C-alpha positions in Angstrom: -47.5 -12.4 -2.0 -47.2 -9.2 -3.8 -44.1 -7.2 -3.1 -44.1 -3.6 -1.9 -41.1 -1.3 -1.7 -40.3 1.3 0.9 -37.9 4.3 0.8 -36.9 5.1 4.3 -37.3 8.7 5.5 -35.6 10.2 8.6 -37.3 9.1 11.7 -39.1 11.5 14.0 -37.6 10.1 17.2 -34.5 12.3 16.9 -33.6 14.9 14.3 -31.1 13.9 11.6 -28.4 16.3 12.9 -28.1 14.3 16.1 -25.9 11.7 14.7 -24.3 9.5 16.0 -26.6 9.6 19.0 -29.5 8.9 16.7 -27.8 5.8 15.4 -26.9 4.6 18.9 -30.6 4.5 19.6 -31.1 2.3 16.5 -28.2 0.1 17.4 -29.8 -0.7 20.7 -33.2 -1.3 19.0 -31.7 -3.5 16.4 -29.6 -5.4 19.0 -32.9 -6.2 20.8 -34.5 -7.4 17.6 -31.5 -9.6 16.6 -31.4 -11.0 20.1 -35.1 -11.9 20.0 -34.8 -13.6 16.6 -31.6 -15.4 17.8 -33.5 -16.8 20.8 -36.3 -17.9 18.7 -34.0 -19.8 16.3 -31.9 -21.1 19.1 -28.5 -20.0 17.6 -26.6 -16.8 16.9 -27.4 -14.9 13.7 -24.6 -14.7 11.2 -23.5 -12.1 8.7 -21.2 -12.0 5.7 -19.9 -8.9 3.9 -18.5 -9.3 0.5 -16.5 -6.2 -0.7 -15.9 -5.3 -4.3 -13.6 -2.5 -5.4 -11.1 -0.1 -3.8 -9.6 0.5 -0.4 -12.3 3.1 0.3 -14.9 0.3 0.0 -12.8 -2.0 2.2 -12.7 0.7 4.9 -16.5 1.2 4.6 -16.9 -2.6 5.0 -15.0 -2.5 8.3 -17.5 0.2 9.5 -20.4 -1.8 8.3 -19.1 -5.0 10.0 -18.6 -3.0 13.2 -22.2 -2.0 13.2 -23.5 -5.5 12.4 -21.4 -7.1 15.2 -22.5 -4.4 17.6 -26.2 -5.3 17.0 -25.5 -8.9 17.5 -24.5 -10.6 14.3 -21.6 -13.0 14.2 -19.3 -12.6 11.2 -18.7 -15.6 8.9 -16.9 -16.0 5.6 -19.6 -18.1 3.9 -22.5 -16.4 2.1 -24.8 -19.1 3.6 -25.5 -16.6 6.3 -28.6 -14.9 7.9 -27.5 -11.5 6.6 -25.4 -11.1 3.4 -24.3 -7.6 2.3 -22.6 -6.8 -1.0 -20.6 -3.6 -0.8 -20.4 -2.8 -4.5 -18.0 -1.1 -7.0 -19.1 0.5 -10.2 -15.8 1.8 -11.7 -16.1 -0.7 -14.5 -19.3 -2.3 -15.8 -17.8 -5.8 -15.4 -18.0 -5.2 -11.6 -21.8 -4.7 -12.0 -22.1 -8.0 -14.0 -20.2 -9.8 -11.2 -22.7 -8.6 -8.6 -25.7 -9.6 -10.7 -24.3 -13.0 -11.1 -23.7 -13.4 -7.4 -27.1 -12.1 -6.6 -28.6 -14.8 -8.8 -26.8 -17.5 -6.8 -28.0 -15.9 -3.5 -31.6 -15.9 -4.7 -31.4 -19.6 -5.3 -30.1 -20.1 -1.7 -32.7 -17.8 -0.3 -35.6 -19.8 -1.7 -34.5 -22.7 0.5 -33.7 -20.4 3.5 -36.4 -17.6 3.5 -35.2 -16.2 6.8 -32.1 -14.9 5.0 -31.7 -11.2 4.4 -29.8 -9.7 1.4 -28.5 -6.2 1.3 -26.7 -4.1 -1.3 -24.7 -0.9 -0.8 -21.8 1.0 -2.3 -21.1 2.9 -5.5 -23.2 0.7 -7.8 -26.3 1.5 -5.8 -25.9 5.2 -6.5 -27.0 4.6 -10.1 -30.8 4.8 -10.6 -30.9 2.4 -13.4 -29.1 -0.2 -11.3 -31.6 0.2 -8.5 -34.5 0.0 -10.9 -33.1 -3.2 -12.4 -32.7 -4.8 -8.9 -36.3 -3.8 -8.1 -37.5 -5.5 -11.2 -35.3 -8.6 -11.6 -34.1 -9.3 -8.0 -37.2 -8.8 -6.0 -36.0 -10.9 -3.1 -33.4 -8.3 -2.1 -34.3 -6.8 1.3 -32.2 -3.7 1.5 -30.5 -1.2 -0.8 -28.5 1.9 0.4 -25.7 3.9 -1.1 -22.3 5.5 -0.3 -23.5 8.5 1.6 -25.5 6.9 4.5 -23.6 3.7 5.5 -23.8 5.1 9.1 -27.6 4.3 9.0 -27.1 0.5 8.7 -28.5 -0.3 12.1 -31.6 1.8 11.5 -32.1 0.2 8.1 -31.6 -3.3 9.5 -34.1 -2.5 12.3 -36.8 -1.6 9.7 -36.1 -4.8 7.7 -36.3 -6.9 10.9 -39.7 -5.3 11.8 -40.9 -6.1 8.3 -39.5 -9.6 8.5 -41.2 -10.3 11.8 -44.6 -9.3 10.4 -43.9 -11.4 7.3 -43.0 -14.4 9.5 -46.1 -13.9 11.7 -48.2 -13.7 8.5 -46.6 -16.9 7.1 -47.3 -18.7 10.4 -50.9 -17.5 10.3 -50.7 -15.3 13.3 -51.7 -12.0 11.8 -54.8 -13.0 9.9 -53.7 -11.4 6.7 -50.8 -11.6 4.3 -48.0 -9.1 5.0 -46.3 -7.8 1.9 -42.5 -8.3 1.6 -40.8 -4.9 1.6 -37.6 -4.0 -0.3 -36.2 -1.1 1.8 -34.5 1.5 -0.4 -32.6 4.4 1.1 -30.2 6.0 -1.5 -29.1 9.6 -1.1 -28.0 11.6 -4.1 -25.4 13.5 -2.1 -24.6 14.7 1.4 -22.4 17.1 3.3 -22.7 15.0 6.4 -19.8 13.2 8.1 -20.8 11.0 11.0 -18.0 10.2 13.5 -17.6 7.7 16.4 -19.4 4.7 15.0 -18.2 1.1 15.5 -15.5 -0.3 13.3 -14.2 -3.9 13.1 -10.7 -3.8 11.6 -9.5 -6.6 9.4 -5.9 -6.3 10.9 -5.2 -5.3 14.5 -1.8 -3.7 13.6 -2.7 -1.6 10.5 -5.8 0.2 9.3 -7.2 2.6 6.7 -8.4 5.9 7.9 -10.8 8.1 5.8 -9.6 11.7 5.8 -12.0 12.8 3.1 -14.9 11.6 0.9 -16.0 12.4 -2.6 -14.1 13.8 -5.6 -14.2 17.0 -7.6 -12.1 15.8 -10.5 -14.3 14.9 -13.4 -12.0 12.7 -15.4 -13.9 11.8 -18.5 -13.6 8.0 -18.0 -14.5 8.0 -14.4 -17.9 7.5 -12.6 -16.6 8.1 -9.1 -17.7 11.8 -8.7 -21.2 10.9 -9.7 -21.5 8.1 -7.1 -19.3 9.4 -4.3 -20.3 13.0 -4.5 -18.3 16.2 -4.0 -15.2 16.4 -1.8 -15.8 16.6 2.0 -12.8 16.7 4.4 -13.0 15.4 7.9 -11.9 17.8 10.7 -8.2 17.2 11.5 -8.9 16.8 15.2 -11.3 14.0 14.4 -8.7 12.2 12.3 -6.0 12.6 14.9 -8.5 11.4 17.6 -9.3 8.3 15.6 -5.7 7.4 14.8 -4.6 8.0 18.4 -7.2 5.5 19.5 -6.0 3.0 17.0 -2.4 3.5 18.2 -3.5 2.8 21.8 -5.0 -0.5 20.5 -1.8 -1.6 18.8 -2.0 -0.1 15.3 1.4 0.8 14.0 0.6 1.6 10.4 -2.2 3.8 9.0 -3.3 4.4 5.4 -4.9 7.8 4.9 -7.6 7.4 2.4 -9.3 9.8 -0.1 -10.1 9.9 -3.8 -7.6 12.7 -4.0 -5.8 13.2 -0.7 -3.8 16.1 -2.1 -6.9 18.3 -2.1 -7.6 17.5 1.6 -8.7 20.4 3.7 -9.8 22.9 1.1 -13.4 22.9 2.2 -12.8 23.1 6.0 -13.9 26.2 7.9 -10.2 26.6 8.7 -8.4 25.3 5.6 -5.5 22.9 6.1 -3.2 21.3 3.5 -2.6 17.6 3.3 1.1 18.1 4.2 0.0 19.9 7.4 -2.3 17.0 8.3 0.6 14.6 7.7 2.7 16.6 10.2 -0.1 16.2 12.8 -0.4 12.5 12.2 3.4 12.1 12.6 3.2 13.3 16.1 0.9 10.5 17.3 2.8 8.2 19.6 2.8 4.5 18.6 2.3 5.1 14.9 5.4 3.9 13.0 4.3 4.0 9.4 2.1 6.4 7.5 0.8 5.6 4.0 -1.7 7.4 1.8 -3.6 7.2 -1.4 -4.6 8.3 -3.9 -2.6 11.4 -5.1 -3.7 13.3 -8.1 -0.6 14.7 -9.9 -2.1 18.1 -10.5 -2.5 18.8 -6.8 0.8 17.3 -5.5 2.6 20.2 -3.9 6.2 20.9 -3.2 5.2 21.2 0.5 4.1 17.6 0.4 7.3 16.4 -1.3 9.4 18.1 1.4 7.3 16.7 4.2 7.8 13.2 2.8 11.6 13.8 2.4 11.9 14.9 6.0 9.7 12.3 7.7 10.8 9.1 9.4 7.3 7.7 9.4 5.9 8.5 6.0 6.5 5.4 3.9 8.8 5.6 0.9 6.0 4.8 -1.5 3.8 7.0 -3.6 1.0 5.9 -5.9 0.8 8.6 -8.6 -1.7 7.7 -11.4 -0.5 8.6 -14.9 -3.4 7.1 -17.0 -1.7 8.1 -20.3 1.7 9.4 -21.4 0.1 11.4 -24.3 -0.6 15.1 -23.5 -3.3 15.0 -26.1 -5.1 12.0 -24.5 -4.6 13.4 -21.0 -6.5 16.5 -22.2 -9.3 14.3 -23.5 -9.3 12.5 -20.1 -9.5 15.9 -18.3 -6.5 15.1 -16.2 -5.3 18.7 -16.2 -1.5 18.0 -16.6 0.7 17.2 -19.5 3.2 14.5 -20.1 6.1 16.9 -19.5 4.6 18.1 -16.2 4.2 14.5 -14.9 7.7 13.5 -15.8 9.1 16.6 -14.2 7.1 16.0 -11.0 8.2 12.3 -10.8 11.8 13.5 -11.2 11.5 16.0 -8.3 9.9 13.4 -6.1 12.7 10.8 -6.8 15.4 13.5 -6.2 13.9 14.6 -2.9 13.1 11.1 -1.6 15.9 8.8 -2.6 14.8 5.2 -3.0 11.1 6.0 -3.1 8.9 3.5 -4.9 6.6 5.1 -7.5 3.6 3.1 -8.7 0.9 4.2 -11.1 -2.3 3.4 -13.1 -2.4 3.4 -16.9 -5.3 3.0 -19.2 -4.7 1.6 -22.7 -7.0 2.2 -25.6 -8.7 5.4 -24.5 -11.0 6.7 -27.4 -8.8 8.3 -30.1 -5.5 6.9 -28.8 -3.2 6.3 -31.7 0.0 4.3 -31.9 1.9 7.5 -31.5 0.0 8.3 -28.3 0.7 4.8 -27.0 4.4 5.3 -27.7 4.3 8.4 -25.6 3.0 6.3 -22.7 5.8 3.8 -23.2 8.2 6.7 -23.1 7.0 7.9 -19.7 7.1 4.4 -18.3 10.8 4.0 -19.4 11.8 7.5 -18.2 10.0 7.4 -14.8 10.8 3.7 -14.1 7.7 2.8 -12.0 8.1 0.1 -9.5 4.8 -1.3 -10.6 1.7 -0.3 -12.6 -1.9 -1.2 -12.6 -2.6 -1.5 -16.3 -6.2 -1.4 -17.6 -7.8 -2.0 -20.9 -10.2 0.9 -21.5 -13.9 -0.1 -21.6 -16.9 2.1 -21.9 -18.4 3.2 -18.6 -22.0 4.3 -19.1 -22.6 7.7 -17.6 -19.2 9.1 -18.3 -18.3 11.5 -21.2 -15.7 9.1 -22.6 -18.4 6.5 -23.3 -19.9 8.7 -26.0 -16.7 9.8 -27.6 -15.9 8.9 -31.2 -12.9 6.9 -32.3 -13.4 3.9 -29.9 -10.4 1.6 -30.4 -11.0 -2.0 -31.6 -10.4 -4.5 -28.9 -7.7 -6.4 -30.8 -5.7 -3.2 -31.2 -6.0 -2.4 -27.5 -5.0 -5.9 -26.5 -1.8 -5.7 -28.6 -0.9 -2.4 -26.9 -1.8 -3.7 -23.5 0.5 -6.8 -23.9 3.4 -4.6 -25.0 2.9 -2.2 -22.1 2.6 -5.1 -19.6 5.9 -6.6 -20.7 7.6 -3.2 -20.4 6.2 -2.6 -17.0 7.2 -6.1 -15.8 10.8 -5.8 -17.0 11.2 -2.4 -15.3 9.5 -3.6 -12.1 11.8 -6.6 -11.9 14.9 -4.3 -12.2 13.6 -1.8 -9.7 12.7 -4.5 -7.2 16.3 -5.8 -7.1 17.8 -2.5 -6.0 17.6 -3.3 -2.3 19.0 -6.9 -2.5 21.8 -7.6 0.0 20.6 -4.8 2.3 18.9 -4.9 5.7 15.4 -3.4 5.7 12.6 -3.1 8.1 9.6 -5.3 7.3 6.1 -5.1 8.8 5.0 -8.7 9.1 1.4 -9.2 8.0 0.6 -12.9 7.9 1.9 -16.4 7.7 2.5 -17.4 4.1 -0.4 -19.2 2.6 1.8 -21.6 0.6 4.7 -22.1 3.0 3.7 -22.2 6.7 7.3 -21.9 7.8 7.5 -18.4 6.1 5.9 -15.1 7.0 5.0 -12.3 4.6 5.4 -8.6 5.1 6.1 -5.3 3.4 8.9 -2.9 3.2 8.3 0.8 3.6 8.3 1.1 -0.2 5.5 -1.5 -0.2 7.5 -4.4 -1.7 6.6 -7.8 -0.4 9.1 -9.9 1.5 9.0 -13.5 2.5 11.3 -14.9 5.2 11.3 -17.7 7.8 9.2 -17.0 10.9 5.9 -17.8 12.7 2.7 -16.1 13.7 4.2 -14.5 16.8 5.9 -12.0 14.4 2.6 -10.7 12.9 2.2 -7.0 13.5 5.9 -6.5 14.3 8.5 -4.4 12.5 11.4 -6.8 11.9 14.9 -6.1 10.4 15.3 -8.5 7.5 18.3 -9.2 5.3 17.1 -9.3 1.7 18.9 -12.3 0.2 17.4 -12.6 -3.2 15.1 -10.6 -5.5 12.4 -12.7 -7.3 11.4 -9.9 -9.6 8.4 -8.7 -7.7 9.2 -9.7 -4.1 12.2 -10.6 -2.0 13.3 -13.7 -0.1 15.1 -12.8 3.1 16.2 -13.8 6.6 15.6 -12.2 9.9 18.5 -10.4 11.5 
């Protein structure tokens, strides 16, 4: 059968500005369709979401799973499911290659199980050339949507199920003519819309991410995010407080406030509000014991925020502050809008105001034009700031970013040598910083039973360091005082007090 492709337009049943009521209608409609198919197959329909990328994607996947479970799908871990959804990342081109490889495997499985539906969403789908490639080379994909309209999942699934029903009837000979397979494509270039009050299925009952804003206005020359996530849009503070208050009533004790740059929260609201002011609002919510946030851009981190962190009993003693490079010259090429000296001075002010705070960072090695002298500047910052840990990356070209077309691309062998030297420096400092709390009693939020030692549980300190200590599953979700007996370089072994 020849394949046709459909791009979904807004339905006429309700105007688009009536979200989420409009989506509630489609959730009811899709639930009926899923129930009908489930009855015909004599079993529940299953779904599997595979998430690539950052915590923003992880939070999006919780919302997507909430919608799928609301319309009647049962979540499973295996991709041998009736509905498989890849929530994709495109920060690095290797992430795209991973998705293509996995899609090939899914295609082979779908040939044996034609009732299966495959969907793709996330940042990777915001790139036209990616969608074009999937249309051409992965024609068995059923649904493609992007980052701006995940709230429409029930509506899109409903359209796919309608098409699948006609296709099945045609295959069984009931319609009298062949029904073309439709690849449903609904990718928005941008949006100013934020849809509240949709279902969410949290991964953990005791902690959760909370989106406070979407998009990014910082066009770092190596980064694709502003092009696939759109411009900054802040949620209303009352909606954020309402969501977190509901979480607290359900047993959540730790929240992670999420945004591409949380420090610029509130600038586009009708009544502007700073991120520090939002933190003060969240602090007042009864039941919330810990507040985390990421990511912070150094250029927007205010003295007001530092003081709020210093005065708070709930804001965790951990700050992720991406450096990217220690060379002011390279930082300018990266369009980071701060210098080495400004970053070091900022880190010093934070450590002075919040004693014992854990600073973590991101560093790119081998950015176009980076010299050995530039790299030594990065090592200098690492030694002076003493990060508790660092995510270190080898630079690779990202098509669609200004850096990809820059001259003076660094040979891989040279980058690898610098990367190895940086990694050793970071690890040595991390091991030393981790040991500073040994032989003290600290509060640990227990997250899980240890995978390798069932008689141990694993949790995190306020500063985000991992702790293992004897315990059982009854402690999960509890804040427990633990004596830190021994530092293992990147984690502690302890005992419950």
